[in-house]
C-alpha positions in Angstrom: -10.6 80.4 21.5 -7.4 79.0 19.6 -5.5 77.2 23.0 -9.5 76.2 23.2 -9.6 74.5 20.3 -6.2 72.6 19.8 -6.8 71.3 23.9 -10.2 69.3 21.8 -8.2 68.0 19.4 -5.8 66.3 21.3 -8.4 64.9 23.4 -10.6 63.7 20.6 -7.2 61.7 19.4 -6.0 60.4 22.6 -9.8 58.9 22.6 -9.4 57.5 19.3 -6.0 55.9 19.8 -6.9 54.4 23.3 -10.5 53.1 21.1 -8.0 51.8 19.0 -5.8 50.3 21.4 -8.5 48.7 23.1 -10.6 47.2 19.6 -6.5 45.4 19.0 -6.4 44.1 22.3 -10.3 42.4 22.1 -9.4 41.1 18.9 -5.8 39.5 19.8 -6.9 35.3 21.6 -6.4 35.9 25.1 -3.1 33.8 25.9 -4.1 30.7 28.8 -3.3 31.7 32.1 -1.8 29.1 33.8 -3.0 27.7 37.8 0.0 28.7 40.2 -0.3 25.2 41.4 -0.7 23.9 37.9 2.8 22.0 36.8 4.6 22.6 33.4 3.0 20.3 30.7 6.0 18.4 29.5 6.1 16.6 33.7 2.8 14.9 34.2 1.3 15.3 38.1 3.0 13.0 39.6 6.3 13.4 38.4 6.3 17.0 39.5 7.8 17.0 43.1 10.9 14.7 42.3 11.4 16.3 39.1 11.3 20.3 40.6 14.9 18.9 42.1 16.0 16.8 39.6 18.6 19.1 37.5 17.7 19.4 33.5 19.0 17.2 31.1 20.1 18.5 27.7 17.2 17.9 25.7 18.1 15.7 22.5 15.3 15.5 19.6 15.3 11.4 18.2 14.6 13.2 14.6 17.6 15.1 14.4 20.4 13.9 16.8 22.0 10.2 16.8 23.4 8.1 20.0 26.6 6.7 18.9 26.3 3.2 20.0 29.9 3.1 21.4 29.1 3.0 25.4 30.5 6.6 25.2 26.8 8.3 25.8 27.6 10.9 22.8 25.5 12.4 20.3 25.6 12.9 17.1 23.6 16.4 17.0 22.4 18.4 13.7 22.4 22.7 14.1 20.2 23.5 11.4 20.4 26.7 12.0 24.7 26.8 12.1 24.6 24.1 9.2 26.9 22.0 10.7 27.0 18.5 12.8 28.4 18.5 16.3 29.0 15.5 18.6 28.5 15.8 22.2 28.8 14.3 25.4 26.4 13.4 27.6 26.9 16.9 29.7 27.3 18.4 26.4 30.7 18.9 25.8 31.4 19.4 22.5 33.8 16.7 20.3 33.9 17.8 17.7 32.0 20.2 14.9 32.0 19.9 11.2 30.3 22.3 9.0 28.9 21.8 5.9 28.0 23.5 2.8 23.8 23.1 1.4 20.8 22.6 4.3 21.3 19.9 6.9 18.0 18.2 8.1 14.9 18.5 7.1 11.5 17.6 7.7 11.0 13.5 6.7 12.6 12.4 9.8 15.4 11.0 10.6 18.2 13.0 9.6 20.5 12.0 10.7 21.8 7.8 12.0 24.9 6.9 13.8 27.5 3.4 14.5 30.5 3.9 16.2 32.6 5.0 13.4 30.6 7.2 11.3 27.6 9.3 11.5 25.4 9.6 8.3 23.2 13.4 7.8 20.7 14.2 5.7 22.9 16.7 4.0 22.0 19.2 0.3 19.8 16.5 -1.8 21.9 14.0 -1.1 23.6 12.0 2.2 27.4 12.8 3.7 28.9 10.6 5.8 31.5 11.7 8.6 34.2 10.1 10.6 32.6 9.2 14.4 36.0 10.1 15.8 37.3 13.5 14.1 34.0 14.7 12.3 35.6 14.9 9.3 33.8 13.7 5.8 34.1 10.4 5.0 32.2 10.1 1.7 29.2 11.9 0.4 27.0 10.8 -2.4 23.9 12.9 -4.3 20.6 11.6 -4.4 17.8 10.2 -1.4 18.4 11.9 1.2 14.8 10.9 3.2 14.0 8.3 5.9 17.3 7.4 6.5 18.0 4.2 8.2 21.2 1.8 9.2 21.2 -2.0 9.0 24.0 -3.3 9.4 26.6 -2.8 6.5 23.8 -0.6 4.5 22.5 3.0 5.0 19.6 3.3 3.0 17.5 6.8 2.1 13.7 7.5 0.3 12.9 10.0 -2.0 10.1 12.1 -0.5 10.6 15.0 -2.8 7.5 16.9 -4.6 10.1 18.4 -7.3 8.9 18.5 -10.8 11.8 16.5 -12.2 10.6 13.6 -10.0 8.3 12.7 -12.6 11.7 12.4 -15.2 14.2 11.1 -13.0 11.8 9.0 -11.1 11.8 8.3 -7.1 14.1 5.5 -5.4 15.1 4.0 -2.8 19.2 3.5 -2.5 20.7 1.3 -0.7 24.6 1.9 0.0 27.3 0.3 2.1 28.1 2.0 4.9 31.9 1.9 4.8 32.7 2.6 1.5 29.4 4.5 -0.3 29.3 2.0 -2.6 26.0 1.9 -3.8 23.9 -1.2 -3.4 20.7 -1.6 -4.8 18.6 1.3 -6.0 14.7 0.3 -5.8 12.2 2.3 -8.1 8.8 4.0 -5.8 5.7 5.0 -6.9 6.3 9.1 -8.4 2.5 10.4 -7.8 0.9 10.6 -4.5 3.5 8.5 -3.0 5.2 10.3 0.4 7.3 7.6 2.3 6.8 6.5 6.3 9.7 6.2 7.8 11.5 2.9 6.5 11.4 -0.1 8.9 12.8 -3.1 8.6 10.5 -6.6 9.7 11.9 -10.2 9.7 14.4 -9.6 7.3 12.6 -7.3 5.1 12.5 -3.4 4.5 8.9 -2.2 4.7 8.5 1.4 2.6 5.3 2.6 2.5 3.0 5.7 2.5 -0.3 6.1 4.4 -3.3 4.4 3.4 -6.2 7.3 1.7 -9.0 7.6 4.1 -11.1 5.3 0.8 -8.1 2.3 1.5 -5.8 2.8 -1.1 -2.0 2.5 -0.7 1.0 1.2 -1.9 3.7 -1.2 0.6 6.6 -2.2 -0.9 8.4 -5.6 1.1 12.6 -5.4 0.1 14.9 -7.9 0.4 18.2 -6.8 1.3 19.2 -7.5 -2.3 17.3 -4.7 -3.7 14.4 -7.6 -4.0 11.3 -6.3 -4.2 9.6 -9.2 -1.8 5.8 -8.2 -2.0 3.9 -5.5 -3.1 0.6 -4.4 -1.2 -2.0 -2.3 -2.2 -2.9 -1.2 1.0 -0.9 -0.4 4.0 1.4 -2.8 6.1 1.6 -3.1 9.9 3.3 -6.0 11.2 5.5 -8.7 9.4 6.9 -11.9 11.0 8.9 -14.5 9.7 7.1 -18.3 9.7 10.7 -20.0 8.5 11.5 -18.8 4.9 7.8 -17.8 4.9 6.8 -14.4 5.9 3.2 -13.6 7.6 1.7 -10.3 7.6 -0.7 -7.9 9.0 -2.7 -5.5 7.2 -5.0 -2.6 7.4 -7.5 -5.2 6.5 -6.1 -8.7 6.5 -3.7 -11.2 7.5 -1.7 -12.6 4.5 0.9 -15.4 4.4 3.3 -15.0 1.9 5.9 -18.3 0.6 9.8 -18.2 0.6 9.1 -16.4 -3.4 6.8 -14.1 -2.3 3.9 -15.5 -3.6 0.5 -15.6 -1.8 -0.5 -18.8 -0.2 -3.4 -17.6 1.8 -5.9 -14.0 2.7 -7.9 -13.6 5.2 -9.6 -10.6 6.0 -10.3 -8.9 9.8 -14.5 -7.8 10.1 -13.8 -4.3 8.9 -10.9 -2.2 7.9 -8.6 0.4 9.8 -7.6 3.7 8.9 -4.2 4.5 10.0 -4.2 0.9 11.8 -1.8 -0.5 14.2 -1.6 -3.8 15.0 0.6 -6.8 15.5 1.3 -10.6 15.6 1.4 -12.9 18.5 2.8 -16.7 17.5 1.5 -19.7 19.9 3.5 -22.0 21.6 0.5 -24.9 19.3 1.8 -23.6 16.0 -1.4 -21.2 15.7 -1.2 -17.6 15.8 -2.8 -14.2 17.2 -3.6 -11.3 14.5 -4.6 -7.9 16.2 -5.8 -4.7 14.2 -6.8 -1.2 15.7 -7.7 2.3 14.3 -4.7 4.7 15.3 -6.9 7.7 15.4 -10.0 6.6 16.4 -12.2 4.7 19.7 -12.6 1.8 17.4 -11.4 -1.1 20.1 -9.5 -4.0 18.7 -10.0 -6.8 16.4 -8.3 -10.0 17.3 -7.8 -13.8 15.5 -6.9 -16.8 16.3 -5.3 -18.0 12.5 -4.0 -21.9 11.7 -1.2 -21.0 11.0 -1.2 -23.8 7.7 -4.0 -22.8 5.9 -5.2 -19.5 7.8 -8.6 -20.7 8.5 -9.9 -18.8 11.8 -10.2 -20.8 15.0 -12.4 -17.7 16.7 -12.7 -14.1 16.3 -13.1 -11.4 19.0 -14.1 -7.7 18.7 -12.8 -6.2 21.9 -14.7 -3.0 22.2 -13.3 0.5 22.7 -14.6 3.1 25.2 -17.6 4.9 23.6 -16.0 7.5 22.3 -17.7 10.2 20.0 -15.7 11.9 19.3 -12.7 12.0 16.0 -9.9 13.8 17.4 -8.8 10.6 18.9 -5.5 8.9 19.5 -4.6 4.8 20.6 -2.2 2.5 21.3 -3.0 -1.5 21.6 -1.1 -4.1 22.0 -1.5 -8.0 22.2 0.2 -10.5 24.7 0.7 -14.1 25.7 0.3 -14.8 29.6 -0.2 -18.2 30.1 -3.8 -19.3 28.8 -4.5 -16.1 28.6 -4.8 -13.5 25.6 -4.3 -10.2 27.5 -5.0 -7.4 25.3 -4.4 -3.5 26.3 -5.8 -0.3 24.8 -4.2 3.1 25.9 -6.3 6.0 24.2 -7.0 9.5 24.8 -10.1 9.2 26.7 -9.2 6.0 29.1 -7.6 3.1 29.5 -9.3 -1.0 29.6 -7.6 -4.8 29.7 -9.2 -7.2 28.5 -8.4 -10.7 29.0 -9.0 -13.7 26.4 -8.8 -17.5 26.9 -6.1 -18.3 24.0 -8.7 -21.8 23.0 -11.7 -20.3 22.8 -11.4 -16.6 22.8 -14.2 -15.9 25.6 -13.1 -13.4 28.0 -12.4 -14.3 31.5 -12.8 -10.0 32.4 -12.3 -6.6 31.3 -11.0 -3.3 33.3 -12.0 -0.6 32.4 -9.9 3.2 33.3 -11.9 6.6 31.7 -10.5 9.6 31.4 -6.7 8.6 32.2 -4.9 10.2 29.2 -2.1 8.5 27.7 
């Protein structure tokens, strides 16, 4: 009798375990099963046969690695797990490796930049600079460490941190002399709700900005090489071009011409504002200019205007329509280029490509080519 009860108990226990395993497996999301003929997702289908026969290149990450511009093909590579910076050759061979105290790298890229003589690294709430030949520390400075930018003899970094002491000490953009580490200038940035994007250099000015909020509020600073704030905008800056000593600026809602002193000379609005905007400027031989604006995360087409450069008056205005995609998950890159008497507008988006040719004199469309379903 006892043996029968023992056998029944064991059977019930095995059944309970089996049911538990079944529930566990059903609760887990099923992993996608790739088709046997599909190429790896990193490789375009058209490139698969050739790529399959090509030796794998040692990967580099533009956010954590920087190439030395001396023609050697060497890279300065951040090894965050090892707490060190490594100079590697084209084949991955190690030239030198320098361990650094404190955290190396981070979130707000670029984390390392390089010239022929030095590598500049985000490290332990500051910047550490290494000799390119030996890997020895050349100089170090505490302070801003994010969004490194190397421009001639200047190294720039912005403060993206959200620590409580930012309200006490402020948020800064700092530029150092690249050779010595001497501070060249320091510019105060907005303290609250400001997370700088990568620093850009356009038309001789440094651009430090955050993304616009969905409601349209933003903050952008144009700063010259002496550390003087040339102009402040309350919206995203998309493009900057020099016009003699003046600057013409495309923002997320308009085009602005600034005088040599940073004063606004004229402003011309686009038909509608774009959130997370892209765009640019095309200077025309006749002296006018074309400005264009588009949304980088929406299928909103491309707004195009030809402007009189002296007055900002619109000569013509055209809206190159999008592909008609209704969903919000979208990515678009667009550009405009002058080809003879035509302005060619090209958009590459998540759901296809369109190309439209406009008469540069009148804005009239010569025609439009569309290819749907091609992924960017």
